[in-house]
ZATOR-488162 format. One record per residue (C-alpha): residue number from 0; x, y, z. Coordinates in steps of 0.001 Angstrom, whole numbers, plus 500000, padded with zeros to 6 digits. Each point is the difference from the previous one (the first is absolute). Last residue first. Example, Ala and Ser with C-alpha at 12.3 -4.5 7.8 and 13.67 -1.06 7.14 Angstrom:
BEGIN
  seq      px      py      pz
    1  513670  498940  507140
    0  498630  496560  500660
REM end
This chain:
BEGIN
  seq      px      py      pz
  310  877811  201591  477044
  309  503172  500260  501464
  308  500862  503262  498292
  307  496994  502022  501786
  306  501702  498377  503352
  305  503161  502509  499097
  304  503072  498478  501447
  303  502252  503171  500726
  302  503294  500793  498311
  301  503167  500666  502280
  300  500705  503636  499823
  299  503724  501081  500359
  298  501488  500155  503493
  297  503845  499623  498729
  296  500408  496742  501655
  295  501678  498160  497075
  294  496972  500368  498047
  293  499883  496811  498209
  292  502056  497896  497993
  291  499250  500089  496156
  290  497991  502808  500095
  289  502366  501995  502555
  288  502772  499507  497752
  287  498418  501085  496942
  286  498829  503151  501761
  285  503365  500767  501373
  284  501798  499823  496449
  283  496812  501907  498717
  282  501025  502808  502861
  281  503125  500265  498810
  280  498920  500677  496652
  279  497737  502705  500891
  278  502547  501632  501912
  277  502075  500349  496802
  276  496683  501160  497749
  275  499337  502514  502669
  274  503777  501589  499886
  273  499921  499729  496175
  272  496381  501558  499249
  271  501370  502722  502693
  270  496855  502112  501002
  269  499109  503521  500061
  268  497542  502429  501807
  267  497873  502723  499439
  266  496422  498739  499691
  265  498566  499104  496278
  264  497445  502899  498995
  263  496756  498316  499249
  262  499375  499195  496275
  261  497336  501716  498181
  260  497096  497752  498818
  259  498108  501379  497271
  258  500742  497683  497520
  257  499876  496959  501760
  256  496319  500203  500729
  255  499107  496339  498920
  254  500584  498866  503841
  253  502111  502715  501613
  252  499087  499269  503575
  251  503457  498180  500957
  250  502207  502024  497758
  249  501216  502840  501882
  248  500295  498574  503389
  247  501027  496838  498612
  246  503163  501682  497958
  245  500770  501734  503292
  244  500164  497047  502136
  243  502004  498293  497397
  242  502423  502918  499664
  241  500365  500151  503917
  240  500869  496280  500026
  239  502537  500890  503267
  238  497397  502335  501850
  237  496845  497876  499229
  236  501530  496689  501612
  235  501186  502071  502797
  234  496704  501169  500711
  233  498497  496578  499791
  232  502909  498786  502454
  231  499108  502903  502448
  230  496191  499086  499950
  229  500806  496457  500855
  228  499101  497319  497731
  227  496880  497943  501141
  226  497494  502195  498269
  225  502261  499199  496710
  224  498726  496693  500055
  223  502222  496760  500372
  222  498336  496573  498662
  221  498416  497667  502257
  220  501682  496433  499069
  219  498893  497009  498510
  218  502357  500374  497026
  217  498080  499772  496840
  216  496557  500188  501997
  215  501124  503409  501626
  214  501245  501276  497183
  213  496855  499333  497752
  212  498031  501593  502859
  211  501995  503170  500095
  210  499828  500585  496433
  209  502110  498652  496831
  208  497183  499686  497720
  207  496578  501444  500545
  206  497470  498894  497174
  205  498731  502249  497278
  204  496930  501548  499317
  203  500235  502434  496810
  202  498513  497948  497738
  201  501286  500160  496410
  200  498880  502424  497548
  199  503523  501430  499233
  198  499465  503811  500586
  197  497306  499236  502781
  196  501800  497559  501748
  195  503407  502044  499892
  194  498099  502569  501766
  193  498792  497839  502392
  192  503059  498131  500504
  191  501745  503370  500904
  190  497567  500911  502072
  189  499909  496654  501980
  188  503911  500186  500255
  187  499568  503599  501684
  186  501293  498562  503400
  185  503676  499694  498036
  184  500059  503909  500390
  183  499317  501776  496485
  182  501078  500431  496204
  181  497859  499528  496776
  180  500333  501004  496428
  179  503798  501164  500519
  178  501853  503042  498676
  177  500663  501779  503619
  176  501516  496380  500929
  175  503255  500738  498217
  174  500675  503397  500448
  173  499348  499239  503787
  172  502370  497086  499890
  171  502846  502180  498392
  170  499305  503031  502342
  169  500518  497381  503040
  168  502952  498562  498767
  167  501442  503499  498880
  166  498901  501414  503479
  165  501813  497155  502092
  164  503173  500484  497879
  163  500812  497725  497071
  162  503466  498263  499241
  161  498775  496879  501988
  160  497574  499608  497355
  159  502203  500218  496914
  158  502232  497381  501331
  157  496793  497919  501185
  156  499005  500201  496350
  155  496756  502173  499028
  154  497330  497817  498504
  153  497158  502063  500700
  152  497744  497218  500920
  151  502361  497651  502015
  150  502976  502221  500918
  149  498097  503717  500542
  148  496650  498484  501194
  147  501695  497341  502436
  146  502326  503003  501142
  145  496948  502111  501232
  144  498298  496766  501592
  143  502743  498910  501804
  142  500974  503113  501618
  141  502345  498602  502375
  140  501257  496397  498536
  139  498626  497459  502713
  138  502587  498023  501866
  137  500025  502481  502964
  136  496169  499534  499782
  135  500207  496171  500615
  134  502834  500129  502469
  133  498080  502359  502146
  132  496783  498121  499773
  131  501835  497003  501107
  130  500240  496559  498224
  129  497627  497068  500055
  128  501627  496367  499185
  127  499856  498135  497032
  126  497764  496805  499361
  125  498789  500932  496494
  124  496903  501196  501429
  123  501473  502429  502402
  122  502344  501307  496982
  121  496966  501257  498018
  120  497996  501050  503435
  119  502953  502205  500837
  118  500782  501324  496085
  117  495860  500877  499756
  116  499824  501614  503532
  115  502884  502127  499672
  114  499100  501311  496373
  113  496707  500684  501534
  112  501363  502066  503190
  111  502789  501713  497743
  110  497139  501104  497502
  109  497786  501616  503069
  108  502977  501998  501291
  107  501284  500940  496319
  106  496392  501374  498935
  105  498349  498037  497155
  104  500040  500093  496455
  103  497621  499043  497208
  102  500729  500461  496346
  101  498083  500387  496890
  100  501543  501029  496137
   99  497511  499949  497157
   98  501876  499840  496926
   97  498530  501063  496533
   96  500848  497931  497177
   95  502224  500137  496980
   94  503364  499542  501478
   93  498979  497062  502300
   92  502985  497780  499658
   91  502267  502834  500625
   90  498267  501157  503498
   89  501747  497147  501250
   88  502749  502586  500322
   87  498564  501197  503328
   86  500817  497016  502095
   85  496974  497819  500853
   84  502441  497695  502641
   83  497780  499457  502974
   82  496710  499088  497365
   81  497426  500962  497936
   80  498607  500271  496730
   79  496406  500517  498899
   78  497940  499870  496683
   77  502046  498098  497815
   76  498524  498854  496872
   75  502437  502499  497718
   74  503205  498894  501933
   73  499342  496397  498978
   72  501467  497077  501986
   71  502375  501833  502689
   70  502127  497127  501047
   69  503265  501731  499224
   68  498981  502756  502304
   67  502975  499185  502721
   66  500910  503126  502100
   65  503016  501289  501399
   64  501344  501358  496748
   63  503740  500067  498220
   62  501786  498624  502569
   61  497224  497610  501376
   60  500999  497878  496824
   59  502675  498813  501871
   58  497795  497656  501945
   57  496729  500452  501461
   56  497252  502636  498811
   55  497177  500655  502014
   54  496596  499215  498567
   53  497394  502344  498567
   52  496376  498788  500533
   51  498044  500272  496797
   50  496003  499925  500059
   49  498016  500088  496662
   48  501341  496471  498700
   47  497115  498166  501748
   46  497015  501735  500922
   45  500261  502403  502851
   44  498631  498893  503578
   43  502280  497509  501213
   42  503265  501826  499168
   41  498405  503516  500991
   40  498973  498544  503572
   39  503532  498472  500412
   38  501677  502776  499544
   37  497726  502665  501606
   36  500307  497793  503410
   35  503648  499616  499533
   34  500777  503669  499597
   33  498372  501123  503163
   32  502873  501997  500771
   31  502484  497593  501587
   30  502369  499963  497174
   29  499733  503116  497449
   28  498034  498453  497171
   27  499757  502565  496886
   26  496468  499093  498013
   25  500521  501220  496655
   24  496528  500409  498062
   23  500171  500021  496186
   22  497512  502041  498202
   21  498070  498835  496950
   20  501163  501637  496781
   19  498916  503818  498240
   18  502095  502330  502355
   17  503132  497951  499877
   16  502061  501512  502900
   15  502761  497838  500766
   14  502773  502052  501762
   13  498590  502199  503013
   12  502324  498612  502288
   11  503172  500714  497929
   10  499100  503620  499990
    9  499015  500327  503482
    8  503526  498342  500824
    7  501761  502789  497433
    6  497949  502767  502107
    5  501420  498153  503186
    4  503553  500244  499098
    3  502066  497119  498697
    2  503385  501288  499522
    1  501381  499413  503749
    0  502673  502516  501422
REM end
């Protein structure tokens, strides 16, 4: 049995509540959820020293924390902190500040397609080979977003996470998000930027980064769209990532009304973290082979040249 209850997580999420100081905004960046667009905009729009991007820690220091905040110049001057590795213990650097947390997420099928496009264009631009959709999906962690929140933001170890039931994971993620200032689908990126612009007195007009056109220009091919996936494939992704699916359905339209959200019931069923991870390892090996030497006749998709990318 795990010791961190949803109530305990809520208490930790509320750390930093100075009423007489300027708030600091924490932007939790889940991969492929419009985070690059937000990051680039805030980094360019805010005054020097007001924006801090938390970096991933490398080396033996990762045993203590997964993030590196050594370049945080002046916490009192900082207005926004963001990153993929924004652990909850970063709160301690802003103990006298009200922390306003924001996060965008997306449904698992859309997230997979976006992640696949990102990976494929990156590898193709490096001269590597395309690999099949089946292998790409098999190599991704099931319930990617929920596990990302638990490990990178709530700082639970993988040993702890592996011991949790699906319901435990869902409850912890919901308890965490219930304390946020803004939560929504990634398509609400403009809404979030508008709200931040009002509070920070900066422009809300941001340039899109990592969009389909960027991907096409980067690798010279037409990115996959969700409409191309067979309906049974989409249904399978939704079923096999039921925690992420329910999390998205619960929070996609929350915006600032996070305190009023009532999590949808998690459908019956269970998953085996260890079995899923073992299968994922096999697909990761196949993926590495395919991107190096090709598809081996597996019938995977072949990137198509995009005329727009040749301009």
